N, C-alpha and C positions, 0 to 999 in steps of 0.2 A: 719776867721771862724774856730771854734774848731772842730776837728774830734771827733765825738761821738763814744764811744765804743759800739760795738754791744753786745746785751745780747744773750748769747748762753746757752741753757739748758744743764745741765750735762747729760752724757750718764747714763742711769739707770743701777744699779747693776744687773747682770744676763742677760744682753741684749744678744740676739741671734747674730750669725755671720751676718745675713742679716740686723739686726737693726744697728749693728756697721758700716757696709759698708754704709748704707743709711746715717747715722749720719755724718760719715767722709766725704762723698761726698757733703753733704748739707752745712757743716761748714768748711771753709778754715782753714788750720792748724795754720796760723799766727793769724787769728781772735780768734781761740780757745786758743792759748797761751796768747794773750792779755787779753782775758776774764777770764783767770785763770782756765778754765775747762780742759785744757791739760797741760802737763809739759814735759820738756826735761829731760830724765833720763840719767845720766852720768854713773851710775854703772850698768853694765849688767852681773855681776858675776852670778846672779841667772839663767839667760838664758844659760850661758856657762855651768853651773853645770847641768842644765836640759838636755842640748844636750849630755853631757858626760853620764848621766844616761840613756838616750834614747838608747845608743848603746847596753845596756843589757836588753832592754825590748822587749816583743813580739810585732809584728805588728798588733795591735788590733784597733787602731784609723784609721778612713777613711777620706781621703780628695778627694772629687770629683772635677774635673776640666775639662773644655772643651779646646781642642787644635785643631788646623787645621789638617785635614787628612794627609797632606804632612809632617807635623812635627811628627805625630805619626808614619808614615812609616819610616822616617829617624831614629827615636828613636828605632823602632823595628829592623831595619837593624843593627844599631850600637850595640844593645844588643846581637843580634845573633852572631856578630863578637867576642863578649866578652863572649860567651857561657852562657848567662843569659837571662832573659826576660826583656821586656821594663819597667815594673813596678819596678823591682829591680834596674835597671840602673837609672831610674828617682829618686828613693829613695836615692841611693848612691850620685848622683849629688846634690840633695837637701841638704843632710847632709853636703857635702863638701862646698857648697855655704853658708850654715848657719854658719859653722865654720869660713869661711873667713869674713863674715859680722861681727861676734862677735869680730874678731881680730881688725877690723877697729874701733870699738866702744871703745875699751879699750886699 
């Protein structure tokens, strides 16, 4: 018996973050790759360049996320020890992690 490829619709241009999340949860990454609607990108120099540019930009974009209260309390305590606030510490850690992730891709 032959395995039949699943037909997966492409994600529409200009899709909202919610639409992207729903689409990626609905369609398995390997099925998307097999169907040709997703691809593995080997060159991430554009992301690296964007991260470098971000260091000189004002903090105007907003990312809302929910975390457990205990995690927030630990983050606040660690931030106070470093004489900063929790948001700034989280932003620093996020930038550091993004930098590490980009290193592993290239």
